VEXNUVO-424094 format. One record per residue (C-alpha): residue number from 1; x, y, z. Coordinates in Angstrom, 2 decimals, always signed. Layout:
<recs>
[rec NUM; [X; Y; Z]],
...
</recs>
This chain:
<recs>
[rec 1; [-28.30; -35.46; +7.24]],
[rec 2; [-29.12; -32.01; +5.88]],
[rec 3; [-28.39; -30.34; +9.24]],
[rec 4; [-25.11; -32.19; +9.51]],
[rec 5; [-24.09; -31.08; +6.02]],
[rec 6; [-24.96; -27.50; +6.86]],
[rec 7; [-22.92; -27.75; +10.05]],
[rec 8; [-19.96; -29.13; +8.17]],
[rec 9; [-20.30; -26.34; +5.59]],
[rec 10; [-20.30; -23.68; +8.31]],
[rec 11; [-17.36; -25.36; +10.04]],
[rec 12; [-15.38; -25.46; +6.79]],
[rec 13; [-16.21; -21.79; +6.20]],
[rec 14; [-14.99; -20.83; +9.68]],
[rec 15; [-11.76; -22.79; +9.18]],
[rec 16; [-11.09; -21.00; +5.88]],
[rec 17; [-11.88; -17.66; +7.53]],
[rec 18; [-9.51; -18.25; +10.46]],
[rec 19; [-6.71; -19.28; +8.10]],
[rec 20; [-6.99; -16.08; +6.07]],
[rec 21; [-4.47; -13.33; +6.82]],
[rec 22; [-7.02; -10.49; +7.23]],
[rec 23; [-8.89; -12.37; +9.96]],
[rec 24; [-5.72; -13.21; +11.90]],
[rec 25; [-4.42; -9.65; +11.52]],
[rec 26; [-7.71; -8.22; +12.78]],
[rec 27; [-7.52; -10.36; +15.94]],
[rec 28; [-3.86; -9.38; +16.49]],
[rec 29; [-4.74; -5.69; +16.03]],
[rec 30; [-7.56; -5.89; +18.57]],
[rec 31; [-5.30; -7.64; +21.10]],
[rec 32; [-2.59; -5.00; +20.60]],
[rec 33; [-5.14; -2.20; +21.03]],
[rec 34; [-6.45; -3.70; +24.29]],
[rec 35; [-2.92; -4.15; +25.70]],
[rec 36; [-1.93; -0.59; +24.79]],
[rec 37; [-5.16; +0.76; +26.30]],
[rec 38; [-4.42; -0.92; +29.63]],
[rec 39; [-0.87; +0.48; +29.56]],
[rec 40; [-2.10; +3.99; +28.83]],
[rec 41; [-5.79; +4.87; +28.49]],
[rec 42; [-4.85; +7.92; +26.40]],
[rec 43; [-4.60; +5.51; +23.47]],
[rec 44; [-8.38; +5.66; +23.02]],
[rec 45; [-8.75; +9.42; +22.72]],
[rec 46; [-9.93; +11.54; +19.83]],
[rec 47; [-6.56; +13.28; +19.53]],
[rec 48; [-4.50; +10.07; +19.52]],
[rec 49; [-6.78; +8.07; +17.21]],
[rec 50; [-6.91; +10.94; +14.73]],
[rec 51; [-3.31; +12.14; +14.89]],
[rec 52; [-1.53; +8.93; +15.87]],
[rec 53; [-3.32; +6.34; +13.74]],
[rec 54; [-5.77; +7.61; +11.12]],
[rec 55; [-3.84; +10.55; +9.65]],
[rec 56; [-0.47; +8.67; +9.32]],
[rec 57; [-2.29; +5.83; +7.52]],
[rec 58; [-3.79; +7.95; +4.75]],
[rec 59; [-0.88; +8.42; +2.32]],
[rec 60; [+0.58; +4.88; +2.58]],
[rec 61; [-3.02; +3.57; +2.51]],
[rec 62; [-3.64; +5.31; -0.81]],
[rec 63; [-0.33; +3.89; -2.07]],
[rec 64; [-1.56; +0.37; -1.35]],
[rec 65; [-3.74; +0.57; -4.46]],
[rec 66; [-0.67; +1.63; -6.45]],
[rec 67; [+1.71; -1.02; -5.08]],
[rec 68; [-0.56; -4.06; -4.52]],
[rec 69; [-2.11; -4.55; -8.00]],
[rec 70; [+1.30; -4.26; -9.63]],
[rec 71; [+2.85; -6.71; -7.18]],
[rec 72; [-0.02; -9.17; -7.69]],
[rec 73; [+0.55; -8.86; -11.44]],
[rec 74; [+4.21; -9.83; -11.07]],
[rec 75; [+5.71; -6.33; -11.24]],
[rec 76; [+7.04; -3.79; -8.77]],
[rec 77; [+7.46; -0.02; -8.60]],
[rec 78; [+9.87; +1.33; -5.99]],
[rec 79; [+9.58; +4.91; -7.22]],
[rec 80; [+6.06; +5.51; -5.86]],
[rec 81; [+7.17; +7.78; -2.99]],
[rec 82; [+9.39; +9.87; -5.28]],
[rec 83; [+6.55; +10.12; -7.80]],
[rec 84; [+4.21; +11.27; -5.04]],
[rec 85; [+6.70; +13.90; -3.83]],
[rec 86; [+7.21; +15.16; -7.39]],
[rec 87; [+3.43; +15.28; -7.85]],
[rec 88; [+3.00; +17.33; -4.66]],
[rec 89; [+5.45; +19.87; -6.10]],
[rec 90; [+3.70; +19.87; -9.50]],
[rec 91; [+0.32; +20.46; -7.86]],
[rec 92; [+1.66; +23.27; -5.64]],
[rec 93; [+3.55; +24.91; -8.53]],
[rec 94; [+0.49; +24.85; -10.81]],
[rec 95; [-1.53; +26.68; -8.15]],
[rec 96; [+1.40; +29.06; -7.57]],
[rec 97; [+1.69; +29.91; -11.28]],
[rec 98; [-2.11; +30.18; -11.74]],
[rec 99; [-3.68; +31.22; -8.39]],
[rec 100; [-7.12; +31.67; -9.98]],
[rec 101; [-7.14; +28.13; -11.36]],
[rec 102; [-9.67; +25.80; -9.59]],
[rec 103; [-7.77; +23.16; -7.64]],
[rec 104; [-9.62; +20.23; -9.33]],
[rec 105; [-8.03; +21.34; -12.62]],
[rec 106; [-4.61; +21.36; -10.96]],
[rec 107; [-5.40; +17.87; -9.61]],
[rec 108; [-6.27; +16.65; -13.12]],
[rec 109; [-2.98; +18.02; -14.51]],
[rec 110; [-1.10; +16.34; -11.67]],
[rec 111; [-2.76; +12.98; -12.38]],
[rec 112; [-1.77; +13.34; -16.04]],
[rec 113; [+1.79; +13.83; -14.79]],
[rec 114; [+1.36; +10.59; -12.84]],
[rec 115; [+0.31; +8.80; -16.03]],
[rec 116; [+3.54; +10.05; -17.63]],
[rec 117; [+5.47; +8.44; -14.75]],
[rec 118; [+3.75; +5.18; -15.64]],
[rec 119; [+4.59; +5.47; -19.34]],
[rec 120; [+8.26; +6.07; -18.48]],
[rec 121; [+8.32; +2.85; -16.44]],
[rec 122; [+6.57; +0.99; -19.28]],
[rec 123; [+9.24; +2.18; -21.73]],
[rec 124; [+12.06; +1.11; -19.43]],
[rec 125; [+10.61; -2.31; -18.54]],
[rec 126; [+8.61; -3.40; -21.61]],
[rec 127; [+10.61; -1.76; -24.40]],
[rec 128; [+14.16; -1.66; -23.07]],
[rec 129; [+13.58; -4.81; -20.94]],
[rec 130; [+15.12; -3.32; -17.78]],
[rec 131; [+14.36; -5.14; -14.55]],
[rec 132; [+11.47; -3.25; -12.85]],
[rec 133; [+13.35; -3.34; -9.54]],
[rec 134; [+16.39; -1.53; -10.98]],
[rec 135; [+14.49; +0.76; -13.37]],
[rec 136; [+12.14; +2.13; -10.71]],
[rec 137; [+14.91; +2.67; -8.15]],
[rec 138; [+16.81; +4.67; -10.76]],
[rec 139; [+13.74; +6.73; -11.67]],
[rec 140; [+13.10; +7.44; -7.99]],
[rec 141; [+16.44; +9.24; -7.81]],
[rec 142; [+15.66; +11.11; -11.03]],
[rec 143; [+12.27; +12.35; -9.76]],
[rec 144; [+13.72; +13.39; -6.43]],
[rec 145; [+16.64; +15.19; -8.05]],
[rec 146; [+14.47; +17.10; -10.54]],
[rec 147; [+11.94; +18.11; -7.88]],
[rec 148; [+14.71; +19.22; -5.50]],
[rec 149; [+16.33; +21.36; -8.22]],
[rec 150; [+12.95; +22.83; -9.19]],
[rec 151; [+12.12; +23.89; -5.64]],
[rec 152; [+15.72; +24.68; -4.60]],
[rec 153; [+15.07; +22.47; -1.56]],
[rec 154; [+12.28; +24.77; -0.35]],
[rec 155; [+8.61; +24.12; +0.43]],
[rec 156; [+6.04; +25.31; -2.09]],
[rec 157; [+3.16; +26.75; -0.08]],
[rec 158; [-0.42; +26.10; -1.21]],
[rec 159; [-2.63; +29.14; -0.63]],
[rec 160; [-5.85; +27.75; -2.08]],
[rec 161; [-8.25; +27.91; +0.89]],
[rec 162; [-10.88; +25.54; -0.49]],
[rec 163; [-8.22; +22.88; -1.06]],
[rec 164; [-6.47; +23.45; +2.28]],
[rec 165; [-9.77; +22.99; +4.11]],
[rec 166; [-10.02; +19.40; +2.85]],
[rec 167; [-7.26; +18.21; +5.15]],
[rec 168; [-9.12; +19.50; +8.22]],
[rec 169; [-12.56; +17.98; +7.60]],
[rec 170; [-13.39; +15.16; +10.03]],
[rec 171; [-16.36; +12.98; +10.91]],
[rec 172; [-17.60; +11.17; +14.04]],
[rec 173; [-16.88; +13.85; +16.61]],
[rec 174; [-13.84; +15.06; +14.61]],
[rec 175; [-12.09; +11.70; +15.05]],
[rec 176; [-12.03; +10.26; +11.51]],
[rec 177; [-10.46; +12.56; +8.85]],
[rec 178; [-12.28; +12.86; +5.53]],
[rec 179; [-9.12; +11.80; +3.70]],
[rec 180; [-9.08; +8.57; +5.73]],
[rec 181; [-12.66; +7.88; +4.58]],
[rec 182; [-11.58; +8.64; +1.01]],
[rec 183; [-8.76; +6.11; +1.39]],
[rec 184; [-11.18; +3.42; +2.61]],
[rec 185; [-13.48; +4.06; -0.37]],
[rec 186; [-10.51; +3.75; -2.72]],
[rec 187; [-9.50; +0.46; -1.06]],
[rec 188; [-13.07; -0.85; -1.44]],
[rec 189; [-13.18; +0.06; -5.15]],
[rec 190; [-9.87; -1.66; -5.91]],
[rec 191; [-10.81; -4.67; -3.82]],
[rec 192; [-13.93; -5.07; -5.99]],
[rec 193; [-11.95; -4.61; -9.21]],
[rec 194; [-9.36; -7.23; -8.27]],
[rec 195; [-11.79; -9.80; -6.90]],
[rec 196; [-14.90; -9.40; -9.06]],
[rec 197; [-13.93; -8.21; -12.54]],
[rec 198; [-12.44; -9.87; -15.58]],
[rec 199; [-9.46; -7.50; -15.51]],
[rec 200; [-8.80; -8.31; -11.86]],
[rec 201; [-8.74; -12.04; -12.58]],
[rec 202; [-6.37; -11.35; -15.48]],
[rec 203; [-3.99; -9.58; -13.09]],
[rec 204; [-3.85; -12.67; -10.86]],
[rec 205; [-3.31; -14.97; -13.86]],
[rec 206; [-0.45; -12.87; -15.23]],
[rec 207; [+1.21; -12.66; -11.82]],
[rec 208; [+0.75; -16.36; -11.09]],
[rec 209; [+1.97; -17.80; -14.39]],
[rec 210; [+2.83; -15.52; -17.28]],
[rec 211; [+3.21; -18.39; -19.77]],
[rec 212; [-0.16; -19.90; -18.87]],
[rec 213; [-1.77; -16.46; -19.06]],
[rec 214; [-0.35; -15.94; -22.56]],
[rec 215; [-1.63; -19.34; -23.65]],
[rec 216; [-5.06; -18.38; -22.29]],
[rec 217; [-5.12; -15.42; -24.67]],
[rec 218; [-4.00; -12.70; -22.27]],
[rec 219; [-1.32; -10.11; -23.02]],
[rec 220; [+0.96; -9.84; -19.95]],
[rec 221; [+2.82; -6.75; -21.19]],
[rec 222; [-0.43; -4.90; -21.84]],
[rec 223; [-1.81; -5.75; -18.39]],
[rec 224; [+1.43; -4.72; -16.66]],
[rec 225; [+1.43; -1.50; -18.68]],
[rec 226; [-2.03; -0.68; -17.31]],
[rec 227; [-0.78; -1.49; -13.80]],
[rec 228; [+2.27; +0.78; -14.19]],
[rec 229; [+0.03; +3.63; -15.36]],
[rec 230; [-2.27; +2.98; -12.42]],
[rec 231; [+0.75; +3.02; -10.10]],
[rec 232; [+1.87; +6.40; -11.45]],
[rec 233; [-1.58; +7.98; -11.29]],
[rec 234; [-2.33; +6.72; -7.77]],
[rec 235; [+1.14; +7.76; -6.58]],
[rec 236; [+0.45; +11.25; -7.93]],
[rec 237; [-2.91; +11.19; -6.11]],
[rec 238; [-1.09; +10.20; -2.91]],
[rec 239; [+1.18; +13.22; -3.39]],
[rec 240; [-1.84; +15.53; -3.65]],
[rec 241; [-3.38; +13.92; -0.54]],
[rec 242; [-0.12; +14.57; +1.32]],
[rec 243; [-0.20; +18.17; +0.07]],
[rec 244; [-3.76; +18.50; +1.41]],
[rec 245; [-2.57; +17.34; +4.83]],
[rec 246; [+0.55; +19.53; +4.86]],
[rec 247; [-0.75; +22.50; +2.81]],
[rec 248; [+2.46; +22.49; +0.78]],
[rec 249; [+4.48; +20.62; -1.79]],
[rec 250; [+7.93; +19.26; -0.98]],
[rec 251; [+10.51; +17.27; -2.95]],
[rec 252; [+11.97; +15.21; -0.10]],
[rec 253; [+9.85; +15.07; +3.06]],
[rec 254; [+7.33; +12.60; +1.68]],
[rec 255; [+10.12; +10.36; +0.34]],
[rec 256; [+11.87; +10.36; +3.72]],
[rec 257; [+8.69; +8.99; +5.30]],
[rec 258; [+8.92; +5.97; +2.94]],
[rec 259; [+5.14; +5.48; +2.54]],
[rec 260; [+5.74; +3.08; -0.36]],
[rec 261; [+7.73; +0.72; +1.88]],
[rec 262; [+5.05; +0.99; +4.58]],
[rec 263; [+2.50; +0.01; +1.92]],
[rec 264; [+4.75; -2.82; +0.68]],
[rec 265; [+5.20; -4.17; +4.22]],
[rec 266; [+1.45; -4.04; +4.80]],
[rec 267; [+0.41; -5.84; +1.63]],
[rec 268; [+2.97; -8.62; +2.16]],
[rec 269; [+1.82; -9.02; +5.77]],
[rec 270; [-1.72; -8.99; +4.42]],
[rec 271; [-1.12; -12.06; +2.29]],
[rec 272; [+0.13; -10.73; -1.06]],
[rec 273; [+3.02; -12.78; -2.40]],
[rec 274; [+6.17; -10.93; -3.44]],
[rec 275; [+6.31; -13.36; -6.38]],
[rec 276; [+2.86; -12.26; -7.56]],
[rec 277; [-0.36; -14.08; -8.33]],
[rec 278; [-2.05; -13.88; -4.91]],
[rec 279; [-3.21; -11.47; -2.24]],
[rec 280; [-5.32; -8.34; -2.21]],
[rec 281; [-5.70; -4.81; -0.92]],
[rec 282; [-8.11; -5.53; +1.96]],
[rec 283; [-5.56; -7.61; +3.86]],
[rec 284; [-3.01; -4.89; +3.21]],
[rec 285; [-5.02; -2.12; +4.86]],
[rec 286; [-5.78; -4.32; +7.90]],
[rec 287; [-2.07; -5.14; +8.19]],
[rec 288; [-1.26; -1.43; +7.93]],
[rec 289; [-3.69; -0.71; +10.76]],
[rec 290; [-1.93; -3.36; +12.85]],
[rec 291; [+1.51; -1.88; +12.14]],
[rec 292; [+0.26; +1.65; +12.91]],
[rec 293; [-1.31; +0.53; +16.18]],
[rec 294; [+1.99; -1.18; +17.05]],
[rec 295; [+4.00; +1.93; +16.12]],
[rec 296; [+1.68; +4.25; +18.04]],
[rec 297; [+1.71; +1.89; +21.02]],
[rec 298; [+5.51; +2.00; +21.18]],
[rec 299; [+5.39; +5.79; +21.15]],
[rec 300; [+2.85; +5.81; +23.98]],
[rec 301; [+4.93; +3.26; +25.90]],
[rec 302; [+7.99; +5.50; +25.55]],
[rec 303; [+6.01; +8.42; +26.98]],
[rec 304; [+4.56; +6.29; +29.79]],
[rec 305; [+7.96; +4.99; +30.90]],
[rec 306; [+9.73; +8.37; +30.58]],
[rec 307; [+11.98; +9.36; +33.47]],
[rec 308; [+12.25; +13.04; +34.21]],
[rec 309; [+10.31; +13.79; +31.05]],
[rec 310; [+12.88; +11.96; +28.91]],
[rec 311; [+11.65; +8.84; +27.02]],
[rec 312; [+13.69; +5.66; +27.48]],
[rec 313; [+14.07; +5.33; +23.69]],
[rec 314; [+13.51; +7.46; +20.62]],
[rec 315; [+11.74; +7.12; +17.28]],
[rec 316; [+14.73; +5.16; +15.91]],
[rec 317; [+13.40; +2.09; +17.77]],
[rec 318; [+10.11; +2.35; +15.85]],
[rec 319; [+12.04; +2.75; +12.59]],
[rec 320; [+14.17; -0.32; +13.35]],
[rec 321; [+11.14; -2.44; +14.21]],
[rec 322; [+9.28; -1.36; +11.05]],
[rec 323; [+12.25; -2.54; +9.00]],
[rec 324; [+12.36; -5.77; +10.99]],
[rec 325; [+8.64; -6.33; +10.31]],
[rec 326; [+9.30; -5.99; +6.56]],
[rec 327; [+12.12; -8.56; +6.74]],
[rec 328; [+9.94; -10.97; +8.71]],
[rec 329; [+7.11; -10.48; +6.23]],
[rec 330; [+9.43; -11.28; +3.32]],
[rec 331; [+10.74; -14.36; +5.13]],
[rec 332; [+7.19; -15.61; +5.78]],
[rec 333; [+6.31; -14.97; +2.14]],
[rec 334; [+9.38; -16.95; +1.04]],
[rec 335; [+8.48; -19.90; +3.27]],
[rec 336; [+4.88; -19.77; +2.03]],
[rec 337; [+5.94; -19.72; -1.64]],
[rec 338; [+8.38; -22.59; -1.10]],
[rec 339; [+5.67; -24.69; +0.54]],
[rec 340; [+3.27; -23.94; -2.32]],
[rec 341; [+5.92; -24.90; -4.88]],
[rec 342; [+6.69; -28.14; -3.02]],
[rec 343; [+2.97; -28.96; -2.89]],
[rec 344; [+2.67; -28.42; -6.65]],
[rec 345; [+5.68; -30.66; -7.34]],
[rec 346; [+4.29; -33.37; -5.05]],
[rec 347; [+0.88; -33.17; -6.74]],
[rec 348; [+2.51; -33.43; -10.17]],
[rec 349; [+4.52; -36.49; -9.10]],
[rec 350; [+1.39; -38.18; -7.66]],
[rec 351; [-0.50; -37.50; -10.85]],
[rec 352; [+2.39; -38.94; -12.91]],
[rec 353; [+2.37; -42.12; -10.82]],
[rec 354; [-1.38; -42.52; -11.28]],
[rec 355; [-1.03; -42.14; -15.04]],
[rec 356; [+1.70; -44.77; -15.16]],
[rec 357; [-0.39; -47.23; -13.12]],
[rec 358; [-3.37; -46.68; -15.40]],
[rec 359; [-1.21; -47.27; -18.48]],
</recs>
């Protein structure tokens, strides 16, 4: 009997594991990688893995820990990319105005600027009661406009050699960039905070049911305020990471890459509900890896099928498909939330019937 129980326990564990988004996404990613490798073996090369997958993942990967906790807590910040771009300019300008200043001090000042971004969003959403969706879109335009005027639409070069060297450090035969490792460490820290701390559980409670969370003694506005500040600080950090990769600050280039929407797509694909209350950052980074492998595979396929050196399609196809993936992810999230709501209603009705029979 004991062996049978253990077998059933292991079987139940495997079923739960298979049903989880991260597991399914990992399998899909591996299958995609194998298919792409057979199409073009250049997929598994140091240059392609580093430049085509790992480096493009770094900035949106950092933004996952800005976007995901806020979304789980029932909020949203669509100004993350603009905040990051503004922060890259702030960081570059600080080093330009004070060349002798150690770059960690400039980083600290930039992160303080990110905290100010968060306080502005708190004022708009908690004090003035603006919808976060509208307020953050509006602030995105403000940040971009101010940064563009400040730089007169020019790059701000970073001439700090010790800082510029960071973007070039790699491990494992120069395949894995140091900034990619930093991103993974950041993901691990936030995964622990969300899953294993009292504050993390509070975030899920506030995002799942704000009224129930308030009745349980939590303060939803306070928790969301912390999440908005975190979003601003991490977005500023993402801007500095981008500056380390590019060795410059820029008001628009980072925004045009839409790393916040890449992060949003990934975390929704990874199992985080757009309505809040569920999900995590681990599934988000696995989903981002899948999307990046898919994007890189399309690029390789275009090169493989080129005729006369001209690819059959351009980067616009990748852009279209990324947008399509986001729409599909939102549709799946909607269906999932509707099923969960229907299950709750059915459970409530069954419970009501049982109470009536007992009475």
